[in-house]
C-alpha positions in Angstrom: 0.3 0.2 -0.1 1.6 3.2 -1.3 2.8 6.1 1.9 2.8 9.6 1.5 6.7 9.2 0.8 6.1 6.1 -1.4 3.8 7.2 -4.4 4.3 5.8 -7.6 6.1 8.0 -10.4 4.3 9.8 -13.1 6.6 8.5 -15.6 6.0 10.4 -19.2 2.8 11.4 -18.1 1.7 14.8 -18.8 0.7 16.0 -15.5 2.4 18.7 -14.3 -0.9 20.3 -13.9 -2.8 17.4 -12.7 -4.2 17.4 -8.9 -5.9 14.7 -7.2 -8.4 15.0 -4.3 -8.4 11.7 -2.8 -10.0 10.0 0.8 -6.4 8.7 1.6 -5.7 6.4 4.1 -2.7 5.5 5.7 -3.7 2.1 7.3 -6.9 0.2 7.7 -7.7 1.3 10.7 -6.9 4.6 10.2 -9.5 7.7 9.5 -9.5 8.7 5.7 -8.2 12.1 5.1 -9.4 14.2 2.5 -6.5 15.1 0.8 -4.5 17.2 -1.9 -2.1 15.1 -4.5 -0.1 17.2 -6.9 3.2 17.0 -8.9 6.5 17.5 -6.8 7.5 21.2 -7.2 11.3 20.0 -7.7 10.4 16.4 -9.3 7.3 16.7 -11.8 7.5 13.0 -11.7 6.5 12.3 -8.7 3.4 13.6 -6.0 3.5 15.2 -3.4 0.9 15.6 -0.8 -0.7 19.4 0.0 -3.5 20.5 2.1 -6.3 18.1 3.8 -10.4 19.0 4.2 -11.8 17.2 7.2 -15.2 15.6 6.2 -15.0 14.1 9.3 -14.6 10.3 7.7 -14.5 7.3 9.5 -13.0 4.0 8.5 -15.3 1.7 10.4 -18.9 1.4 10.0 -21.5 3.4 9.9 -18.8 6.4 9.0 -19.9 8.8 7.6 -17.8 7.5 3.8 -16.6 9.2 0.7 -19.5 7.8 -1.5 -19.6 9.9 -4.8 -18.0 13.5 -5.7 -19.5 15.3 -8.6 -17.5 18.4 -9.9 -19.0 21.5 -10.5 -18.7 22.5 -14.5 -15.5 24.5 -13.8 -14.4 21.9 -11.8 -13.4 24.5 -8.4 -16.3 23.2 -6.4 -17.6 19.6 -5.9 -20.5 17.7 -4.1 -19.3 15.0 -1.8 -22.3 12.5 -1.2 -21.2 11.5 2.5 -23.1 8.3 3.6 -23.6 7.6 7.2 -25.3 3.9 7.0 -27.5 3.8 4.8 -28.2 7.4 4.4 -26.2 9.5 2.2 -26.2 13.5 2.6 -24.3 15.8 0.6 -21.7 18.8 1.0 -20.1 21.5 -1.1 -16.2 21.7 -1.3 -14.3 25.0 -2.4 -11.0 22.8 -3.4 -9.3 26.3 -4.3 -10.2 27.8 -0.6 -10.2 24.6 1.7 -13.7 25.1 2.8 -16.8 22.9 3.2 -20.6 24.1 3.0 -24.0 22.4 4.1 -27.2 22.6 2.1 -30.3 24.0 3.3 -33.0 21.2 3.1 -33.9 18.2 5.4 -32.7 15.1 4.1 -31.5 16.9 0.7 -30.5 15.0 -2.5 -28.3 16.1 -5.1 -29.4 15.2 -8.5 -27.5 18.4 -10.9 -25.1 20.9 -11.4 -26.6 23.9 -12.7 -23.8 24.9 -15.8 -22.8 28.3 -13.7 -21.2 26.0 -11.3 -22.5 28.2 -8.5 -26.0 26.3 -7.9 -27.1 22.8 -7.6 -30.6 21.1 -8.1 -31.3 19.0 -4.9 -34.9 17.2 -3.7 -35.5 17.7 0.0 -38.7 17.0 2.3 -39.3 20.7 1.4 -39.7 20.0 -2.4 -37.3 20.5 -5.4 -34.4 23.3 -4.8 -32.2 25.1 -7.1 -29.6 26.3 -4.3 -27.1 29.1 -4.6 -24.5 26.7 -2.6 -22.3 30.4 -1.7 -25.1 32.2 -0.6 -27.5 29.4 0.8 -30.2 31.2 -0.9 -32.7 28.7 -3.2 -35.8 28.8 -5.4 -38.6 26.2 -5.0 -39.0 24.6 -8.2 -42.7 23.2 -9.0 -42.6 21.9 -12.9 -41.9 18.3 -11.5 -45.6 18.6 -9.6 -47.3 19.8 -12.6 -49.9 16.7 -12.7 -50.5 17.1 -8.6 -48.9 14.2 -8.5 -45.1 13.9 -8.4 -42.9 12.5 -11.2 -40.8 9.5 -10.6 -37.8 11.1 -11.1 -34.6 9.1 -10.8 -32.0 11.4 -12.9 -32.0 14.9 -13.6 -29.6 16.8 -15.8 -29.2 20.5 -17.1 -27.9 20.8 -20.5 -24.3 23.0 -21.2 -26.2 25.9 -22.3 -28.4 26.1 -19.1 -31.4 26.4 -21.4 -32.9 22.8 -20.9 -33.2 20.3 -18.1 -33.5 16.4 -18.8 -34.9 14.0 -16.6 -35.3 10.4 -16.4 -38.5 8.5 -14.7 -38.5 5.1 -13.9 -42.4 3.8 -13.7 -43.3 1.1 -12.0 -46.0 -1.7 -13.2 -49.4 -1.4 -13.0 -52.5 -3.8 -13.0 -53.1 -1.8 -16.8 -49.6 -2.0 -17.7 -48.0 -4.5 -16.7 -44.6 -3.6 -17.8 -41.8 -0.9 -15.8 -40.7 1.7 -18.4 -38.3 4.3 -18.2 -39.1 8.0 -19.5 -36.4 10.6 -20.6 -38.1 14.2 -20.9 -36.7 17.3 -21.4 -38.0 20.9 -19.9 -38.0 23.9 -21.7 -39.9 27.5 -20.6 -41.6 25.1 -17.6 -42.9 22.7 -19.9 -42.0 18.9 -20.1 -41.7 17.0 -23.7 -41.2 13.1 -23.8 -38.4 12.3 -25.6 -38.0 8.6 -25.2 -40.1 5.5 -23.5 -38.1 2.7 -22.7 -40.4 -0.8 -22.3 -39.1 -3.1 -19.8 -36.7 -0.3 -18.1 -36.8 -1.1 -14.4 -33.9 1.0 -13.0 -31.7 3.5 -13.9 -27.8 3.7 -12.7 -27.2 6.9 -10.2 -26.7 9.9 -11.9 -26.1 8.2 -15.2 -28.2 10.7 -17.5 -25.3 13.0 -19.0 -25.1 15.3 -21.8 -22.2 15.2 -24.0 -20.3 18.4 -23.8 -21.6 19.8 -27.0 -25.3 19.7 -26.0 -25.9 17.5 -28.9 -26.5 14.0 -27.3 -28.2 12.7 -23.9 -26.7 9.4 -22.5 -28.4 6.7 -19.8 -27.5 3.7 -18.4 -30.7 1.1 -17.3 -31.8 -1.7 -16.2 -34.0 -3.4 -19.0 -35.7 -6.6 -18.6 -35.5 -8.9 -21.8 -35.1 -12.4 -21.8 -33.4 -11.7 -18.5 -31.7 -8.5 -17.0 -29.7 -6.3 -19.1 -27.7 -3.3 -18.6 -27.6 -1.1 -21.7 -26.1 2.1 -22.2 -28.5 4.3 -24.4 -28.2 7.6 -26.2 -30.9 10.0 -27.7 -29.8 11.9 -30.5 -31.1 15.8 -29.8 -30.9 17.1 -32.7 -32.9 13.8 -34.6 -34.7 12.6 -31.8 -33.4 9.3 -32.3 -32.6 7.0 -29.4 -29.9 4.0 -30.0 -29.1 1.5 -27.7 -25.2 1.6 -27.8 -24.6 -2.0 -26.0 -24.9 -4.3 -23.0 -22.6 -3.1 -20.0 -23.8 -6.1 -17.5 -26.3 -9.3 -16.9 -28.4 -10.0 -14.0 -25.9 -8.5 -11.6 -25.8 -4.8 -9.3 -24.8 -2.0 -11.5 -24.1 1.6 -10.4 -21.5 3.5 -13.0 -22.8 6.5 -14.6 -21.2 6.8 -18.4 -18.2 9.5 -19.1 -18.0 11.6 -22.1 -15.0 12.4 -23.8 -14.3 16.5 -24.2 -14.9 16.0 -27.9 -18.4 14.6 -27.7 -17.3 11.2 -29.7 -17.0 8.8 -27.1 -18.8 7.8 -24.2 -16.4 5.6 -21.5 -18.4 3.1 -19.3 -17.6 0.0 -16.9 -18.3 -2.9 -18.8 -19.1 -6.2 -15.8 -19.2 -9.2 -18.1 -20.6 -12.2 -15.9 -17.9 -14.5 -16.6 -14.6 -12.4 -16.8 -12.7 -9.2 -15.1 -14.6 -5.9 -15.7 -13.0 -3.6 -18.4 -13.7 0.0 -20.1 -15.7 -0.4 -23.1 -15.4 2.6 -25.0 -18.1 3.7 -27.1 -17.8 6.0 -30.0 -21.3 7.9 -31.2 -20.4 8.6 -34.8 -19.6 5.1 -35.9 -21.6 3.1 -33.0 -18.2 1.2 -33.1 -17.3 -0.7 -29.6 -13.9 -1.4 -27.9 -12.9 -2.7 -24.5 -10.1 -1.3 -22.6 -8.8 -4.4 -21.0 -7.2 -3.7 -17.4 -3.4 -5.0 -16.7 -4.4 -5.3 -12.5 -6.7 -7.5 -11.5 -9.6 -4.9 -9.6 -12.9 -3.5 -9.7 -13.0 -0.4 -11.8 -15.4 2.6 -11.0 -15.2 6.8 -11.2 -14.2 7.1 -14.9 -13.0 10.4 -15.6 -11.3 12.0 -18.8 -8.5 14.2 -19.0 -9.6 17.7 -20.7 -7.1 16.8 -24.0 -9.5 13.6 -23.9 -6.2 11.6 -24.1 -6.2 9.9 -20.6 -8.9 8.2 -18.9 -8.9 8.3 -14.9 -10.7 5.6 -12.6 -10.3 3.8 -9.6 -9.6 0.4 -9.0 -10.2 -1.6 -5.8 -7.9 -4.1 -5.0 -8.5 -6.0 -2.3 -9.8 -3.9 1.2 -7.9 -0.6 -0.4 -8.0 1.2 -3.7 -5.8 3.1 -5.9 -6.1 5.9 -8.6 -5.2 4.9 -12.1 -4.8 6.6 -15.4 -4.8 5.0 -19.0 -4.4 6.2 -22.3 -7.6 6.7 -24.7 -6.4 3.1 -26.1 -5.6 1.7 -23.3 -1.4 0.9 -24.4 -0.2 2.5 -21.0 -1.9 2.2 -17.7 -0.2 3.1 -14.4 -1.3 3.3 -11.0 -0.6 6.9 -9.7 -2.1 7.5 -6.2 -3.4 5.1 -3.3 -4.4 4.0 -0.8 -7.9 5.0 -0.8 -10.7 3.1 0.7 -12.2 0.2 -1.5 -14.6 1.9 -4.0 -13.7 5.5 -2.7 -14.1 8.3 -5.3 -11.6 10.7 -6.2 -11.8 14.3 -7.5 -9.3 14.9 -10.8 -8.7 18.3 -11.3 -6.3 20.3 -14.0 -5.4 23.4 -15.3 -5.9 24.9 -11.7 -2.8 26.0 -9.1 
């Protein structure tokens, strides 16, 4: 298990402006510290530790433990989902200032960042709230209750220009409709129109409704019951309205990984969990429907995919035994390297570029 003085070298990686925030865990019994890793000022091939932000993390159950991180579009703020037992609650972290903000709303649950990188959309006991994380002011959104019954929403995502809000709702079977379905809708000027309905869709991977950076595509990952349970990646072309099933990611297994769009909007990276082998990273080209797999060079369970801003590198965590590591791979999979650890197994990290 790497220690602060024994981090992997950044051999040949263009990482002089990379920053990684991770829940570093010195040993299995130590409490994880949410800490900055950056290239050493004197030797850019090695990492050095920077400041830590106290999130009150604990190594033992029930926690709190770090469940998921949601960077703002400008990557200067991040929503941290902290799990305490089975309850998840969000905090907002200013990575540059090292400050932590709570969010208003009882039992608030994070759904989406606004493109302005200041506001977040959450559901709470009080209703749907669009919260300014700095001022703590919020407006209550009522359009999701337009039919007097709340929509069974599982995901929301703002378009990159902020003019549209996509949603995904999961409808359970009823007496009259015996098959579950997933509906994807689009809100504009306070009105919703249906984009796509997926019969047999019974579950949506958490936070998996994602816009492409250019705003042309919507992607989501759903469990669909068709001759058994399949986890499928779907895209919707917002220019034509056509939907396409891009590929199957898993069968008859629990799946909860969001997809990751490349910065140029041409490809989607997703975790593939075959029932008969080790997990891999699947790369889908939305222009020609091609698929290729990146086979991992180390055993373990991958998670938390994120692209570098130039689209040349994929970063992910890899759970290995009782701990995890942060890894990086070239987009073609030819170069793969562990770059940071140790993390609690399955824990996320925040990858930042271009910041001092």
